[in-house]
N, C-alpha and C positions, 0 to 999 in steps of 0.2 A: 609566266609557263618555264621559266627558269629550269625552276624548284618542284613543278610535276612534273618536266622531263627530266630530271633523277631522283626527286622520290614513288607520286603517283606512283605513274605508266611501271618501275617497275613492281613497284607491289601488285601489281591490276594485273600484272602478269607474266606474278609466281601464285598469285589470286587464281589465274583457268589453270598457267600447268598443275595446277596439286590439286585444281576440280579433276579430272583426263587423269592424272596418274590415280585416284581414289576411285575413275571411274571403272582401268583397266580392274584395280584389286578385291571392287566387286565381282568381276567376271571370270575372273586368276580361281578366289572361292567357285565360285558356280564350276569350274570347270572342273574340278578337286572333289566335288562331292555327282556331274556324271560318269569322272572316272573312275572313282570309286563304288555306283553305285554298273557300273560300264564291265566293272570285274566278278559281280555279284553274280551282275545275270553271264556271265562266261562260265565262271565256274559251278556254276546250275546247266546249267546247256552241256556244262561235259560234260556229265551226274547223267543225265538225260544219254546222250545220244554215243556213252564212254568211252572218253576221251582218257579213262588213266593208260598211265605207263604203264603196264604191268607188261615181265620178259612174256614174246607173243607164241615159244614154244610150253610154255604154263598155262596159257590160251586154251592151247591146243587138247593139254593130255585132263585140264580140265572140264570142258568140253565132253570129255569120253569119260575123262567118266562119270561124270551126269547122265551119260544117254549112259550107262551099262547099272549106272547107281539104281535110278528109280525105272529099272521092269516092264519099258515102256515095250513090251513084243516089234523090235524090228530089229532088220540086222545091219549093221555097219556094216555097208558096200568097201566103200570107198573113204579117205580123207588123202585131203593135197598136204602138200608141202606148205608151211607156211608164205603168204606172196607177198615180198615191201614194196610199196610204194614208198618214195619221195620228194616234199616242192620244194620251196623256198619258206615253205611257214613250216607242211607238218606235212607225218613220218606217218600212211597209212599199215597196218594192218590187219590181211589179205586170210581169212581164215574160209575151207572149202569139205563143206562131208555130205555124201549120199550115204540114203539106207533104206532099205527094200520095203516092206510092208502093206499093209490095205491099209483103202485110202481114211479110217477112223482113226488106224494106232499110227499113220503119219501125221493125217492134221492133229490131231491130240497129243505126238508131239514137241512140232510148231512150235504149236501152244503154251507146251509153259516150257521149251525153250526160249518162246520172246517172254516172256509170262515171267520165273523163277534164277537164267541164267545170267546177271549182273556183266558177268568179266568185257563182254563184249558184243556187242548188235547184232543185228540177222541187218544182215542191207538186204537179202535176195533172194527166193524159193522159185523152184521149177520139179509138179508133180511132170514125169514122164512115163512114157510108160515103152516094154522090150520086150519082143516078141521069141520065146522057143520054137524053134521048128523043131525041133525033136516032138516034143510036146502036146504040142498047138495048140498054147498056154501064153495069154502078158504077164507079164510080174511093174510093179508100181513101185515109183523112188521118185525120191527126195530129195531133189541137191540143195546144200543150205550155205548161206554164204553169210560168217558174222564177221563186222568188218572189229578195230578198235584205230586209234591214232592219237598223239601225244605229238609238245607242238616239240619242232625240226630248232632249237636257241639253244 
């Protein structure tokens, strides 16, 4: 009984602790694999939703260049200043542009911006008309809001 208390008891306790530590270490290895997978997933989502860290004025200028160089047969009516929103995790840049043209030209322009303009993502669009009371005609407009974000760390 004395030899059990002095030798075997401590050996069995050490063996039990070793088993528990090995179990925790295997959990850490799977955690590292999970962390690596999540980082890759975040990076692919950033590419999809426009998470690049580009200068917001540069994005606005490239949008204007994209529209004017591709000859979309639309008129740029208004472009708002870059709107900035910040919270604890992200810094969000919003660009708003207003276009005038026919329905076909406006939808084609919107399609091309969504498909080929990679510096920012289209978040919202709105078609609306304004009536000119002098000529008694309606003009079609398209308001597009584009956003991109960056980590606020």
